[in-house]
Wavefront OBJ file of the C-alpha trace (Angstrom):
o trace
v 106.185 118.473 68.431
v 105.877 122.170 69.177
v 107.958 123.492 72.102
v 104.902 124.212 74.238
v 103.506 120.672 74.088
v 103.536 118.480 77.178
v 106.296 115.855 77.298
v 106.132 114.951 81.001
v 105.112 111.622 82.482
v 103.611 113.469 85.481
v 105.137 110.958 87.872
v 105.556 113.639 90.526
v 102.274 115.196 91.697
v 101.687 118.918 91.491
v 99.717 118.602 94.700
v 99.528 115.840 97.296
v 96.265 114.433 98.629
v 97.774 114.991 102.109
v 99.219 118.418 101.282
v 98.703 119.765 104.817
v 100.696 116.980 106.498
v 104.483 117.457 106.733
v 107.043 115.331 104.865
v 109.262 112.804 106.599
v 111.757 112.656 103.724
v 113.952 109.576 103.542
v 114.832 107.111 100.800
v 113.485 103.762 99.604
v 114.965 100.824 97.659
v 118.443 101.138 99.177
v 118.436 97.332 99.211
v 115.951 94.816 97.770
v 115.070 93.468 101.220
v 113.537 96.866 102.069
v 110.890 96.584 99.323
v 108.762 93.431 99.469
v 105.801 92.722 97.194
v 103.395 89.783 97.482
v 100.900 89.264 94.681
v 97.392 88.388 95.843
v 96.044 85.850 93.291
v 92.556 86.102 91.929
v 92.196 82.307 91.924
v 94.148 79.120 92.628
v 95.210 76.564 89.973
v 92.877 73.599 89.509
v 95.561 70.894 89.428
v 95.047 69.880 85.784
v 95.485 71.410 82.349
v 98.157 72.430 79.841
v 99.674 75.288 81.865
v 102.214 75.048 84.674
v 101.434 77.608 87.369
v 104.304 78.647 89.656
v 104.664 81.052 92.540
v 107.988 82.682 91.751
v 110.158 84.843 93.975
v 112.505 87.164 92.097
v 115.177 89.618 93.219
v 116.586 92.509 91.173
v 114.882 91.220 88.032
v 112.346 92.960 85.831
v 109.239 91.009 84.870
v 110.420 90.820 81.249
v 113.818 89.467 82.340
v 111.993 86.870 84.435
v 109.871 85.867 81.435
v 113.027 85.278 79.392
v 114.617 83.079 82.057
v 111.464 80.966 82.439
v 110.956 80.638 78.667
v 114.507 79.375 78.230
v 114.184 76.884 81.077
v 110.977 75.352 79.685
v 112.112 75.622 76.029
v 109.080 77.674 74.999
v 108.519 80.997 73.230
v 108.200 84.074 75.422
v 104.499 84.425 74.564
v 103.878 81.001 76.164
v 104.711 82.553 79.565
v 101.847 84.335 81.294
v 101.852 86.762 84.215
v 99.177 88.817 85.951
v 101.119 91.990 86.642
v 104.435 93.764 86.173
v 106.551 93.872 89.317
v 109.303 96.236 90.428
v 112.872 95.281 89.517
v 114.548 96.827 92.564
v 112.728 94.666 95.082
v 111.977 91.160 96.253
v 108.669 90.185 94.693
v 106.496 87.080 94.673
v 104.098 86.493 91.801
v 102.318 83.696 89.984
v 103.535 82.804 86.486
v 102.068 80.355 83.943
v 103.844 78.367 81.213
v 101.971 76.698 78.332
v 103.377 73.173 77.961
v 100.783 71.076 76.054
v 101.343 67.358 76.489
v 103.809 67.864 79.334
v 103.636 67.660 83.126
v 105.597 69.091 86.028
v 107.713 65.941 86.321
v 108.944 66.369 82.731
v 111.094 69.338 83.738
v 114.023 69.757 86.124
v 113.868 72.227 88.988
v 114.386 75.801 87.833
v 117.580 77.050 89.446
v 118.701 80.667 89.168
v 120.492 82.950 91.618
v 117.836 85.667 91.280
v 114.790 83.439 90.867
v 113.224 80.650 92.911
v 110.016 78.626 92.616
v 107.996 78.396 95.842
v 105.274 76.071 94.521
v 104.029 74.678 91.204
v 100.763 73.158 89.954
v 98.765 72.708 86.732
v 95.860 74.755 85.390
v 93.698 74.926 82.253
v 94.163 78.587 81.266
v 97.012 80.992 80.642
v 97.559 83.666 83.270
v 96.893 87.066 81.709
v 97.494 90.683 82.761
v 94.958 91.749 85.350
v 94.292 88.239 86.659
v 95.113 89.197 90.240
v 93.262 90.718 93.154
v 95.992 93.118 94.225
v 99.378 93.341 95.913
v 100.542 93.494 99.513
v 103.568 95.725 100.119
v 106.007 95.963 103.012
v 108.433 98.862 102.545
v 111.113 100.338 104.789
v 111.865 104.040 104.433
v 115.478 104.803 105.413
v 117.280 108.001 106.493
v 114.419 108.914 108.794
v 113.813 109.014 112.564
v 111.795 106.218 114.181
v 109.527 108.931 115.613
v 108.513 109.865 112.064
v 106.180 106.900 112.388
v 103.660 109.339 113.912
v 103.478 111.444 110.739
v 103.483 108.366 108.501
v 100.561 106.965 110.463
v 98.591 110.199 110.023
v 99.172 110.131 106.268
v 98.010 106.520 105.969
v 94.943 107.233 108.109
v 94.046 110.134 105.828
v 94.508 108.022 102.698
v 92.209 105.350 104.139
v 89.499 108.025 104.295
v 90.042 109.928 101.045
v 91.687 107.263 98.882
v 95.050 107.013 97.181
v 95.463 109.067 93.995
v 95.694 106.317 91.383
v 98.742 107.774 89.658
v 100.689 105.503 87.323
v 104.169 105.178 88.806
v 107.637 105.561 87.348
v 107.954 101.833 86.581
v 105.642 102.331 83.589
v 107.973 104.885 82.008
v 111.313 103.077 82.005
v 114.842 103.917 83.145
v 114.950 107.041 80.992
v 111.353 107.958 81.892
v 110.504 108.296 78.200
v 108.460 105.205 77.312
v 105.443 107.480 76.970
v 107.214 109.604 74.363
v 108.072 106.528 72.291
v 104.387 105.597 72.392
v 103.357 109.184 71.692
v 105.515 109.402 68.559
v 104.190 106.091 67.212
v 100.582 107.157 67.738
v 101.301 110.482 66.015
v 102.802 108.554 63.075
v 106.321 109.927 63.608
v 108.226 106.648 63.767
v 111.580 108.336 63.112
v 111.108 110.351 66.306
v 110.040 107.182 68.135
v 113.243 105.378 67.148
v 115.323 108.430 68.090
v 113.602 108.543 71.491
v 114.430 104.869 72.055
v 118.013 104.834 70.749
v 119.300 108.409 70.648
v 121.140 110.382 73.357
v 119.076 111.291 76.417
v 119.042 114.937 77.479
v 117.870 114.056 80.992
v 120.172 111.051 81.423
v 123.215 111.853 79.272
v 125.447 109.269 80.964
v 123.198 106.327 80.086
v 125.046 104.334 77.403
v 126.244 107.448 75.537
v 128.658 105.610 73.203
v 125.971 103.303 71.777
v 123.556 106.191 71.407
v 126.115 108.262 69.548
v 126.751 105.331 67.193
v 123.007 105.269 66.475
v 123.170 108.910 65.389
v 126.013 107.964 63.059
v 123.894 105.073 61.701
v 126.517 102.566 62.829
v 123.807 100.239 64.048
v 125.733 96.968 64.287
v 128.493 98.614 66.300
v 125.887 100.109 68.624
v 124.394 96.662 69.274
v 127.748 95.458 70.641
v 127.712 98.136 73.354
v 124.318 97.220 74.815
v 124.055 94.819 77.774
v 122.267 91.472 77.198
v 119.120 92.736 78.941
v 118.584 95.551 76.417
v 116.533 93.269 74.182
v 114.233 95.956 72.765
v 117.057 98.268 71.729
v 118.962 95.446 70.061
v 115.908 94.226 68.128
v 115.271 97.694 66.696
v 118.962 98.297 65.928
v 119.180 94.954 64.163
v 116.115 95.796 62.063
v 117.629 99.165 61.119
v 120.916 97.464 60.228
v 118.975 95.270 57.771
v 117.662 98.380 56.032
v 114.142 98.414 57.499
v 112.404 101.765 57.987
v 111.849 103.233 61.440
v 108.189 102.158 61.307
v 109.050 98.627 60.252
v 111.767 98.398 62.911
v 109.471 99.429 65.746
v 106.643 97.182 64.564
v 108.949 94.148 64.671
v 108.776 94.371 68.459
v 106.688 91.832 70.364
v 103.079 92.818 70.904
v 103.481 93.113 74.717
v 106.322 95.618 74.204
v 104.242 97.718 71.820
v 101.344 97.613 74.233
v 103.666 98.763 76.991
v 104.710 101.871 75.021
v 101.108 102.667 74.149
v 100.091 102.133 77.770
v 102.831 104.535 78.857
v 101.457 107.471 76.863
v 97.926 106.617 77.994
v 99.287 106.675 81.551
v 101.057 110.022 81.181
v 97.834 111.599 79.920
v 95.871 109.980 82.758
v 98.386 111.341 85.294
v 97.985 114.842 83.871
v 94.191 114.555 84.222
v 94.711 113.348 87.803
v 96.834 116.436 88.526
v 93.982 118.625 87.303
v 91.480 116.854 89.591
v 93.819 117.205 92.584
v 94.295 120.904 91.835
v 90.513 121.341 91.867
v 90.008 119.062 94.920
v 87.509 116.875 93.019
v 89.205 113.506 93.482
v 86.407 112.136 95.663
v 83.416 113.873 94.084
v 81.272 113.333 91.010
v 79.766 116.027 88.796
v 77.494 115.784 85.745
v 79.567 114.687 82.749
v 81.929 112.521 84.782
v 82.236 108.784 84.252
v 82.069 106.802 87.495
v 83.687 103.410 87.960
v 82.587 100.604 90.292
v 85.540 99.271 92.276
v 84.053 95.779 92.510
v 84.106 95.020 88.781
v 85.472 98.162 87.027
v 82.106 98.706 85.337
v 81.588 102.326 84.272
v 78.506 104.529 84.024
v 77.798 108.117 82.998
v 77.087 110.611 85.766
v 73.961 112.643 85.051
v 72.662 115.570 87.097
v 70.251 113.171 88.794
v 73.040 110.741 89.737
v 75.347 113.528 90.956
v 72.702 115.003 93.269
v 71.457 111.656 94.622
v 72.406 111.243 98.336
v 73.090 107.578 97.613
v 75.918 108.651 95.281
v 77.688 110.487 98.098
v 77.285 107.439 100.349
v 78.725 105.141 97.682
v 81.686 107.478 97.197
v 82.379 107.530 100.941
v 82.250 103.713 101.066
v 84.595 103.331 98.049
v 81.891 101.536 96.146
v 82.440 104.001 93.288
v 84.927 106.696 92.286
v 85.389 109.186 89.476
v 87.512 107.938 86.584
v 90.048 109.329 84.161
v 90.818 108.403 80.546
v 93.156 105.697 79.313
v 92.485 106.830 75.773
v 91.347 104.426 73.059
v 88.360 103.808 70.809
v 86.642 101.483 73.292
v 86.795 104.012 76.127
v 83.539 105.481 77.443
v 83.769 109.243 76.875
v 82.969 111.859 79.476
v 80.637 114.731 78.659
v 80.375 118.453 79.310
v 83.180 120.262 81.125
v 84.862 116.970 82.101
v 85.082 115.941 78.431
v 86.536 119.303 77.453
v 89.209 119.085 80.146
v 90.170 115.510 79.244
v 90.349 116.316 75.528
v 92.449 119.404 76.270
v 94.982 117.235 78.110
v 95.118 114.801 75.185
v 95.740 117.691 72.802
v 98.421 119.146 75.098
v 100.506 116.087 74.180
v 100.035 116.862 70.486
v 97.530 114.046 69.963
v 93.920 113.787 68.843
v 91.285 111.095 68.702
v 92.034 110.781 64.970
v 95.609 109.786 65.855
v 94.287 107.070 68.157
v 92.024 105.673 65.444
v 94.874 105.634 62.921
v 97.308 103.678 65.105
v 94.634 101.148 66.031
v 94.121 100.366 62.352
v 97.809 99.891 61.534
v 99.720 98.533 64.539
v 99.683 95.320 66.464
v 99.170 95.906 70.159
v 96.666 98.681 69.483
v 95.419 100.771 72.371
v 92.841 99.239 74.670
v 90.736 102.195 75.675
v 89.277 102.130 79.167
v 88.524 104.242 82.208
v 90.814 104.094 85.241
v 89.685 105.048 88.771
v 91.185 108.366 89.831
v 91.538 107.017 93.370
v 91.762 103.578 94.985
v 91.265 102.335 98.549
v 94.220 101.813 100.886
v 93.615 98.440 102.540
v 94.816 97.181 105.949
v 97.679 99.636 106.528
v 100.361 98.990 109.152
v 103.184 101.277 110.199
v 106.071 100.911 112.639
v 109.343 102.633 113.436
v 112.540 100.845 114.350
v 116.284 100.437 114.066
v 118.230 97.513 112.571
v 121.800 96.875 111.460
v 121.321 99.332 108.587
v 119.999 102.150 110.776
v 116.643 103.719 111.552
v 113.567 103.070 109.450
v 109.823 103.528 109.186
v 108.132 100.407 107.800
v 104.821 100.812 106.001
v 102.711 97.854 104.920
v 99.445 97.998 102.975
v 97.434 96.394 100.219
v 96.479 98.079 96.957
v 94.176 96.882 94.173
v 95.761 95.580 90.981
v 97.312 98.181 88.728
v 98.063 100.643 91.535
v 101.537 101.738 92.602
v 103.008 101.647 96.104
v 105.396 104.489 95.257
v 102.392 106.836 95.098
v 101.636 106.065 98.751
v 105.296 106.469 99.674
v 105.429 109.883 97.997
v 102.494 111.054 100.114
v 104.450 110.064 103.236
v 107.924 111.223 102.180
v 106.962 114.226 100.010
v 110.412 114.441 98.418
v 111.478 118.007 97.667
v 111.895 117.281 93.953
v 108.196 116.348 93.805
v 106.897 119.639 95.197
v 106.988 121.532 91.896
v 105.901 120.917 88.359
v 107.628 118.143 86.488
v 109.936 119.112 83.635
l 1 2 3 4 5 6 7 8 9 10 11 12 13 14 15 16 17 18 19 20 21 22 23 24 25 26 27 28 29 30 31 32 33 34 35 36 37 38 39 40 41 42 43 44 45 46 47 48 49 50 51 52 53 54 55 56 57 58 59 60 61 62 63 64 65 66 67 68 69 70 71 72 73 74 75 76 77 78 79 80 81 82 83 84 85 86 87 88 89 90 91 92 93 94 95 96 97 98 99 100 101 102 103 104 105 106 107 108 109 110 111 112 113 114 115 116 117 118 119 120 121 122 123 124 125 126 127 128 129 130 131 132 133 134 135 136 137 138 139 140 141 142 143 144 145 146 147 148 149 150 151 152 153 154 155 156 157 158 159 160 161 162 163 164 165 166 167 168 169 170 171 172 173 174 175 176 177 178 179 180 181 182 183 184 185 186 187 188 189 190 191 192 193 194 195 196 197 198 199 200 201 202 203 204 205 206 207 208 209 210 211 212 213 214 215 216 217 218 219 220 221 222 223 224 225 226 227 228 229 230 231 232 233 234 235 236 237 238 239 240 241 242 243 244 245 246 247 248 249 250 251 252 253 254 255 256 257 258 259 260 261 262 263 264 265 266 267 268 269 270 271 272 273 274 275 276 277 278 279 280 281 282 283 284 285 286 287 288 289 290 291 292 293 294 295 296 297 298 299 300 301 302 303 304 305 306 307 308 309 310 311 312 313 314 315 316 317 318 319 320 321 322 323 324 325 326 327 328 329 330 331 332 333 334 335 336 337 338 339 340 341 342 343 344 345 346 347 348 349 350 351 352 353 354 355 356 357 358 359 360 361 362 363 364 365 366 367 368 369 370 371 372 373 374 375 376 377 378 379 380 381 382 383 384 385 386 387 388 389 390 391 392 393 394 395 396 397 398 399 400 401 402 403 404 405 406 407 408 409 410 411 412 413 414 415 416 417 418 419 420 421 422 423 424 425 426 427 428 429 430
């Protein structure tokens, strides 16, 4: 990559949707009990079929860690476990999980017992639960290190977001502990698998204290020794190191990863590019408007349509925007994605190229790698549903509690940033 190319995940906004409202500061996730997430299912299990459906509550566990625990309990492969959405690790979350157990019933298995995982109910269903098979999520989050009176400002921010929508930024969870998942995906798409492996396993400039001994051993090509220094949860790193230790190339090593992991890296670079496009729309104050060349998305079913001059000038379009029936969309790049036109297309393509990528790169990776990119359009804003806010004091001190519902695929931390406006988020991301 050239030095002037974009490497940021654009997690922090250049401009807030509520820029004129003051920050309340504070911190979140000091303890799991302060960050509660309830998945809102799209449907209920039928009571019969080859899949066990369970409502699972997890604490301080990533979704992938949860999948491993469940797969081991039911003696199935990881791909037999289905889930509708990825949930935050540093929280208490409740979500539905499916397990494919043909020929078996609930009574054939003992109760799943784990100190970080509990099953709240279980039933049978005919189909595997797949990503996106949920309506949304309900959040209840306590912001600490604030004054209870800050509830007034928080309430104003939420009221504003109800009217204008929440910028649909992809949050930090998509980019990993080192905030570089998008760069691993970027390097693979560009065909530079050596750089992708180095991004995954080499020393981190931003987080130099994260497992430095193992990362130094990688540089020295002492792969088996490096494996011994990784914790059990670092499954991806150990798989790639083991492949390298067997003499496989960087490309072969990365492509030994499970398809969901590859998709996650590809999704991360798609998300970073989307976030950069979102920043551009916020800078130009066009988050809630449509112009010729845009692609609009219907919130009810995610169907997309091209915005012509006639559509843009139609009074019904403005009414539909105000009612959150439709919104402008941004690119999650891939061959199946509906392209914008005119100035919007030029701006979106310029952002793609700022990451050192082209549409030819996307076509090449789709023809060679499992877990190829699923191109689609993502709404640039989403509705904030049924917000609640209260201030209080408990045994841990003062707090402002915010509760709200977001559609699937949207991140609560984006809402929290609008309320807190942390100082580190007020400038451009490095």
